Structure formats: C-alpha cells, structure tokens
C-alpha positions as CSV (number, residue, x, y, z in Angstrom):
1,X,-51.8,233.7,-42.1
2,X,-48.3,233.3,-42.5
3,X,-44.9,234.7,-41.1
4,X,-45.4,237.2,-38.3
5,X,-49.1,237.5,-38.7
6,X,-49.5,234.3,-36.7
7,X,-47.6,235.9,-33.6
8,X,-50.3,238.6,-33.6
9,X,-53.3,236.2,-33.9
10,X,-55.7,236.1,-31.0
11,X,-55.2,233.1,-28.7
12,X,-57.7,230.5,-28.9
13,X,-59.2,228.6,-25.9
14,X,-57.8,225.1,-25.4
15,X,-60.5,222.6,-26.0
16,X,-59.7,219.0,-25.1
17,X,-60.7,216.4,-27.7
18,X,-64.0,214.8,-26.9
19,X,-62.6,211.2,-26.7
20,X,-60.3,212.4,-23.9
21,X,-63.2,214.0,-22.0
22,X,-65.4,211.0,-22.7
23,X,-62.6,208.6,-21.2
24,X,-62.3,210.8,-18.0
25,X,-66.0,210.7,-17.6
26,X,-66.1,206.9,-17.9
27,X,-63.3,206.4,-15.5
28,X,-65.0,208.6,-12.9
29,X,-68.2,206.8,-13.4
30,X,-66.6,203.4,-13.1
31,X,-64.8,204.3,-9.9
32,X,-67.8,206.3,-8.3
33,X,-69.5,203.3,-6.8
34,X,-68.6,201.8,-3.4
35,X,-67.0,198.9,-5.1
36,X,-65.1,201.1,-7.5
37,X,-63.8,203.1,-4.5
38,X,-62.6,199.9,-2.9
39,X,-60.7,198.9,-6.1
40,X,-59.1,202.3,-6.4
41,X,-58.0,202.2,-2.7
42,X,-56.6,198.8,-3.4
43,X,-54.7,199.9,-6.4
44,X,-53.3,202.9,-4.5
45,X,-52.3,200.8,-1.6
46,X,-50.9,197.9,-3.5
47,X,-49.0,200.0,-6.3
48,X,-48.6,203.6,-5.1
49,X,-47.8,203.1,-1.4
50,X,-45.2,200.5,-1.9
51,X,-41.5,201.1,-2.5
52,X,-40.5,201.4,-6.2
53,X,-37.1,200.0,-5.6
54,X,-35.0,198.5,-2.6
55,X,-31.2,198.5,-2.3
56,X,-30.0,195.5,-3.7
57,X,-32.6,195.0,-6.2
58,X,-32.0,195.1,-10.0
59,X,-32.3,198.7,-11.3
60,X,-34.8,197.8,-13.9
61,X,-37.4,196.9,-11.1
62,X,-37.6,200.5,-10.4
63,X,-38.5,201.3,-13.9
64,X,-41.0,198.5,-14.0
65,X,-42.7,199.7,-10.8
66,X,-42.8,203.3,-12.0
67,X,-44.8,202.1,-14.9
68,X,-47.3,200.3,-12.7
69,X,-47.6,203.5,-10.5
70,X,-48.2,205.6,-13.5
71,X,-51.2,203.7,-14.6
72,X,-52.9,204.2,-11.2
73,X,-52.0,208.0,-11.3
74,X,-53.4,208.2,-14.7
75,X,-56.7,206.9,-13.5
76,X,-56.8,209.1,-10.5
77,X,-55.9,212.2,-12.6
78,X,-58.6,211.4,-15.2
79,X,-61.2,211.1,-12.4
80,X,-60.1,214.5,-11.0
81,X,-60.3,216.2,-14.3
82,X,-63.8,214.7,-14.9
83,X,-65.0,216.0,-11.5
84,X,-63.6,219.5,-12.4
85,X,-65.9,219.7,-15.5
C-alpha cells in the first residue's frame, strides 16, 4: 500500500500493548487491598491535595510539585483503565 491507497484503508481497532495492560492490572491489584487503598489515599492527600506553588516561592517548586502529582495521577489512571477492561 502506498500513496492514496492508505487513506482508503479500513481503520484497525486500537490494541494497547500487552506490557501496558499488564502494568495497569498490576497497579490495580497492588492498590486493591485495604492497605493499598490507605496508601493511595495518603498519596492523594499528601501530594495532590496540597498547593503546587505558593506566592513568594521559587517558580521551580511548582514544576517539581507537578511532577510529583503526575505520578499519583498516573497510578490512579492505570487503576481506572484496568477496571474498565
């Protein structure tokens, strides 16, 4: 297939790679226990529910804090994706 033929091709269903699916399932399993739920709640409270930056602070603090927040968001998103399967 080349040129314009590719535009007329039938779309294929998106299949996430198995490593990503497996990691999502592992995250969900890790945080499914009562202890895991407590850890996840603590991560959310300690990182996500705190201000990323305060007036007078160095601006790089906001960038650093957003990086921390993105880790917690990634864990929560992976758990959500695993539950949707």
